[in-house]
N, C-alpha and C positions, 0 to 999 in steps of 0.2 A: 232023687231025694226032695227029700218035705223040703217045702219051697218056706222060705223064711217070709218070717211077720213085721210089719210096718207098719207105723203108726204117725195119719200127720192129723194134726190143728189148725183147723182152719182151711175153707175151703175157696184163699184169693186166689189168685191166678199166678201166685209165687208153687201153692199148695198144690190146685193139680198137674201145673208145670212136672214137679218135682212125684204127681203120684204118677204119674204118665210114666217118668223115665222109672222107676222105680218099680213097676210093674216088666217095663221090656225089659229091667235088669234079674228080671226070676223071681222076685219079692211079693208075697200077697198081702195085700196098702188096706190098711182101710182108715177114711178120711170123715175125722168130726168136728163135723160144723155145726158153733152156736145157735145159727139162722134156717128162716124158714126154708133156708134157699143156699143154691153159692154163691162165690164171686165174694163174698167180705168183705169191703170194699168196692168195690166192683156187685156193685150190690144190684136190684133190678126194682124198680117202684113200677108198679102200676095200676092207674085207675083213674075212674071215670073211661076209657078207652086211647087213653094218653102211656107211652111211654116211655120213664125214662131212667134210666141210664144212673145209676148215687155221685160211681167215681170217675173214675177215669175212662178223657170218651179219647185221645191223644192217640192215635199205634203208630208204630214208627220200624223198622225192622221187620216185615212180615218174609221175606225167609227164616227167619228163629220158628217161626207159626208151623213152618211151612216143613221145615225139623220134626217139630214136635209130632206134628198130623204122619206124619211118614214112619213111623217109630211103629215095630211089630215087638210081640210077645217075646219076649226071651235076646230081645237081638237091640240093643237100645243102641242109640253113634253120641259119643263119650268123646267123639278124636272136635280137632278144632272144627267150624264151621267154615260153607265153601264160599268162601266171600268169592263174586263178581272178577273176572279184573280190569274188568270197566271201573270198580270204586274206588281204584287206585291208578287212573286212566284224566288223561290233562284235557279240564273242563267237566268229567265225570258226571251226570246223571242222572239221576231214577226215578222218574219218581214216577209211572207208569207200568202195565204191562209185565209189571211182579207180583203184584197183590193178592192173587187166591190162584197161589202152583196145584197141581195135579191131589194133591192130598189133603192141601186145606178148601178144595174149592166140595171135596166129599161131604164137608160138617158147617161153611161155612162163609159168605159173598165177601172177602171188602174187599174195595174200589179206594184208588189215591181221592183224596182231594184238594183243589185249587185255586186260590191259598192256599198254604200252610193254616197262617193266620193274615187276618186284615187286624191291625193297628193302631185305632185311636190315638190322636193325641191329645194330651188336654184343650188346643183351638181347636178342635175338629176335624184338623186334614188328616191324615192315614198311610200307611206303605201296607203293601201286601206282602207280607211275604210269603213268597214261592217256589226260590232254592234256583229260580234261573237266573245265573249269574249276568247276563245280556237287560235282561228286568230291573235288578234288583241298585247295577250302576247309573239304569237310566231314572233311576226314582231319588239314587245318594244327590245327582246330577241335582234333579232338584230342587232337594233338600238343605246340600250345603258340598257344593262342586268343589271345594276347597279338601271334603271329606276321599274326594276319592280315589285319590293315591293313600292313604290309608288306610280303604276298607277293601285293597289289593296286597299288601305284606299284611293285615291282618289275615286275608282268607287261603295265605302260602301259609302265617304260622298256626294255623288254629287248624289246618290242615295234618301238619304234621304233627300235631297234638292229638288229634283221633289218627290217624299212624300209626304212633307208639302209645296209646292209652289207651283207642280201642280196638284197632284190630289187633296190631301186638300184645298184648299182656288182658284185654277187658278181660280174660274168663283164669288167669292167672290168677291163684290161693295166696294168700298171701297168710300164711298158718305161723308165721315169722320174724324176725325184725330182717333178719339177713335178708328175704324175701325181696320187702320193702330196700333196703339199702341197693338192692342192684339197680332198682331201676331210679334210683334218687338222682345221682349224678344226668340224667337226663329228663329231669324231671325240673330238674336249674334250671340246666342246660335251656331247652322250651320256655321256660320263666312260667309252667304250669300249675309253681305249688303260691305263687302272688293272688290276692284278691281278684275273682274276674273281673269286675267292673273296675278299681283301675286297669289290671289287664287292656279293658276297651277301650279307656280315654284314652290310652299311645296313639290307638289309633283314628279317633276319631272325633271332631271339637267341637261337631254339635250333641246336643243335649238328649234329642231327636230321636240319632241313631245309636247316639248308646242304653236307652235306651233298649231298641230294634236289637242289638245283639248281645244284650243281657238279660231280660227279662227269663229266659226259654227255663232256667234253675228250677227258679218257680212253682211251675211245676211241678216238681219232684222234691217238693220242700222243705228251700235253698231261698238265703238270702244273698242275692245276686255282690252286695257287699262283701263277701265273707268269706262264700262259698269260691274254693283253689278253683285258679285257670283254666285247669287240667275242663272245666266245665265249657269253656268254651270251644270241645270236639262234638258239644248238643251241636252247636251250629252244621257244623258237616255231616252228626250222624245221618238228618231235618230235612240236609242236604241230597244226600248220598239217595236214599232209600225212600227217600217222604215222607207225606204225614199221610195216613188212612184211614179206615172206619170201617164197618164189622155190619155190615145192612140190619138194619132188627136194633141196631146199637151194639154197643163190644158185648150185652149179657148176651149177647146171639154167638158171640168168642167163649165166654164164659159154659155156657151148654156144650154150645163144640164140643168147646174140654174135658168137659163133664162123661157126653157121649167116650170119644172115646177113651177116658179113665177108663169106663163102665166098661167098654168094650173090651180090652186088657185082660178084664175079672177084679179089676181095682173097685171099690164098697167106697158109697159115702150115705152118712147119717146124719139127718139136720135134727134139730133142734136136740142136738142132742153136746153142750155146754162142758171144758175139759175143768175140772174143778181143781186138777193135781198133774201133777208127770208120779209115776212112783219110779220110786228109784232103791235099786235093793243093795246094802253098804255090802255083802259078800262077792269076796276075795274086790274092794274095791267098789264105786263110788260109777252105778250102770244104772242105768232105764233099762225099766223092765214091763213099762204100762204105765197107764192113764185110769183115773178113779175121774168119772164124768158127774157133774155138778147133784144125781139123782141118787147117787152112791155102786153105781156097776164101778163093775173093775176091768179092762182087759190091759190081756199080757200082747206086751208084743217082744221081736228081737232091737227093735231098737224106737228108736222116737222123735220126730224130729213137730216144730212148732215153725207154722207158717204165722202163728200173733205174733204181737207189739215182744220185742227184745227185754224190754222192766218189765214191763208186765208178768216174761216167760217167766224170772229170773224172783221178780219179785212176790207173786201169787199163783202162782204153779208148781215151785219146789220150798220143801221146807227147811226154813235156814240153813239148819244143820250141815244141808250137805252142798250152800253155797259158798264151794271153797277158794276157789279164782277169785269167782262174781263178788264180792269183798260189798254190802249193800251201799254201800259213803259211793267205793267209785260206780253205783248203777245209776245212783240220786242223782253226780254228779255230772251225770252222759244230760249234754244237752240235746233237746227232745228238736226238730221240728216248728216251727210253726202248727194253726187249727185253719181252720177255714168254720166259716158261713155259707152254705149253699141253697137257693131257693129256687123250689123244682116254681115251673109255672105256665101253665095251658092258658092260649089266647088265639081271640076271634080274630083268620084271614081275611074276611073278607072287605074287596076292595085296599086293601092294603099296603100302598109298597113298599116293600122291604128293601135298604138297601144295604144288607148285613150277607155277611157269608158264612161260612158252615162255622168256623171258629173268629170270635172277633175277642183281642186284648186291646180294652177298654180304661187307658193309660190314666191315670188322674193329676190333679195340677201341679204335685212334691212326687219326687222318688225318692232319693235320699232320703229324705223325714220320713217315708211314707212305711218304707222299709228296717227305718233305725225306728219306729213307735211298734210295728209289730213283733220284732227279731228281739230290742233292747230293753228302751220302755216297759215292753209287754204293753202298753194303748191302746185304747177302743177313739184309732185317729179322728179329727173333722172331719176329712176330707178317702176318697180311698179306687184302687184301684179294683177290676173289674175280669174275668173271664166270662162272654156269655156266650151257650154254646148252641144253636140254634138248628139239633140234626132235623128236620121235620124238611128242610131247605133243600137237604139233599136222600133222605125215607122220611114220604112224605104220610107210610104204613104207621111209623110215632107221632098219630097229634087224627083225632076224626075227620071228615072231609070238611074243610073247610077251615082247619085251625093249624095251630104251630105250638106245638110242646120244643120247649128250652129249658138253659137256667139256664143259674147266670152265682159266678161263685165267686167271693173272696176273700182271699188272705186275710188273719187278726189274729191275735196274739193266743198262745196255747190258755190253760187253766194256769200257770204260775200268775198270771193276771188279774188271779181271783177274782172278775167280772162277770155278773148277774145275767145270766144269758136270760135267764125266768124274763127278767124285769127290760132287759135290750132290745132283745130278738125282734117283734113285733115292731116297731116303732123300725131299727135301723133297718129290718124287711122294706117296709115301707119307702124308706125315700131314697134305697136301692133302686125299686120300682119308678120311684114315680124323679129318677135324677133320668133313667133312660128312657121317662116319655118328655117329660123339660126338655129336653136334649134332644129330643129330633131321634132318638136312637131307632125305636119305636113309637108311634104320635100314636097318640088315645089309648095308649094302653093302660091305664086302668077302666075305663068306659070295657074293653071289649076282655079283658081277664076272667074266666070265667073259675080256673082255678090255679093255690094257692097253698106253696107246702113250703118247708127250708127243715135243716138242722144249721145245729153251732156247735159249740166244741163241747156240750156236753154227751149229742148221740156221739163223738168218735172215745169218749171217754166208759157209758156206761153199756154201749150196744156195744159199740167196737174192742174196744180195754185195747184204747190206745191211753198209757202213760199221761198219766197231763193233757189228757182230750189231743191229741198231736195228731195229726192229718195225714203222716208222714214216715211217722218211727223217726229215731236219730236225727238230725240233724248235718245236713253234706258240708260241715266245719275243716281244717285241716286237720286238726285233734281225733278226726272223726272219720278218716280215711284210711283205706289202706288198708296193709298191719291193724292201724287202732281204729277201725271200727268193727262191732261186731262182727266177733267167727262164726264161719256154715257148722265147724266141730267145737262141741262145747269142749275145754280144757280142764274144767272138774267133774265133770260127767258120763263116763262112755257110754257112747250111742246116745248119744241124745246128740239130737240136730237143732240147725236154724238155716232158714229158707226164707226169701222175703226180701221187701225193698228196707230192712231195716240192715243190712249181710251184708258183706260183699258181692258186690263189686256198688248194690245202692241201689235208687228208687226208676219209678218209670216201668212202665211193661217190658222192656226192652233190656233190661237189664234185671232187673225180677227174674223173666227167663235163665237168660245169662246166672242167675243164681243159685237157682234149679241143678242147672249145671256142673255146677260147680259141688255145692253137695253131694248132687248122684256120684264126682266124684270117687269123691270119700268116704263112700259111703264104699265106693264098691272096692278102693281098694281098701278099705279098715274091718272090709267079709271077706275079705281075697277074693273073685270073682274076675276069670279071666279076662280080662279085656278084649286081650287077643282075638277073642276069642267071636264076643260080642258085640267090635267094631270094626267083623269083619280084615284086620291085622292080618299079617303073615308069622313074624315074627316075636319074641319076647319081649325082644329091643321094644320094638314099634312099640305096643302097649303100653312101655314104660316111657315111651318118649310123651304120647297124651298122658300120663301122671305128672308128671312136671311141677308138681303143684309146691 
């Protein structure tokens, strides 16, 4: 039987993960990528012997990666992941020994990172967040011993949210309102729909600890003051499987995924921007292929967008086909904040750095800064930042005697109207000056040998992100689960979506989960016998895997 053709727009981690799965399901898949190399937001900048990951640098849940690399042609695994029993055990903590499984190690070396993050407070003190309950208790005792009891309760309640929200329904597709109503009572019982910061404040009186246990949603584009408390599970996801790093950078993981996809027969075309998703009106609206910016048309049995959700509908689909996704609804969707990311290389000779691989440097305000970024959409007087120095772990990312680093600062998206052509250079100087003057990197400006940066303009023009958002649709309650963009288009048949904009949400593990969810939908729609590709024994078992 002739293999059906699939087109994926974008070679981000979500597009690559889905491409691998579609090849395993028996499709002939081609990925069209606008840029000259893969990765999308995970693009890599190489210059003057420095290697800079331009996007995600935090890797969690490494067995999701192992599952992808273990897939074979025409033998896709679409069942539930095999979570180790120790995940739910008392005091469970897995931070080493599982980074590079036997399949992963053929493509990329992934190692655990400890601490997960060093979190610096404005007064110069810090908290090493490493997932070790005893070490965590010791640090809480030093900061606010009165919060120890609250931590124990937080740990228990976050674990309950993790078990329900990640382990049990993480792969659930919310395609109709009834599917969401089915879990609503549990979310209410767990207080998981309340704002995360309010949820955390119930357990911790210390403002420092409130920040420690609520900052993680910022790494996926969420405002801690507004994301639902179901995101407390991020604490437990990290605690359970640790934080990991791909030697060579996240770009090495991307290259491994590309290699796996191509080994399975997939094809990637670079410098190939998609200008239009072609829709046939025969027998209803149906995606029939794509047209590239240079005019070439390609036909396919299905099309998947790994691109920005609003951009996909507003710019790639003719308005006459946007029946369900009304333009006004698309424009009203809240987009995540944007980012300014500064990439820099500096001489390390004679320098003693008291920094870690991942550093969170918090400014003097927290709630006010979040309101400036997400609500008031102004460039605040102060800032917080995520400082990433991967050459502390992998010296090959910088020339001998140097370090490669980037620092990421959350800023408002383009709804702010800020003129980044004027603001960017002085703002970058201000940030690097801060790192030097506050003693994080002494004499940085004298040691600096390379500097560049990206702003919301890059996300809007190069990555085609609506309003220059850095992470897609903002993860707020009214844009979660059923109310988050669906992985299967409601108004155009054979059109699907994958990636951070879709269910379940942002972050590298969630993006990989979205690829499996979308693959399940495609398998169902194209009558692929999952009892065979899953190695199951009965149609009943296969149907169980498709309870979506």
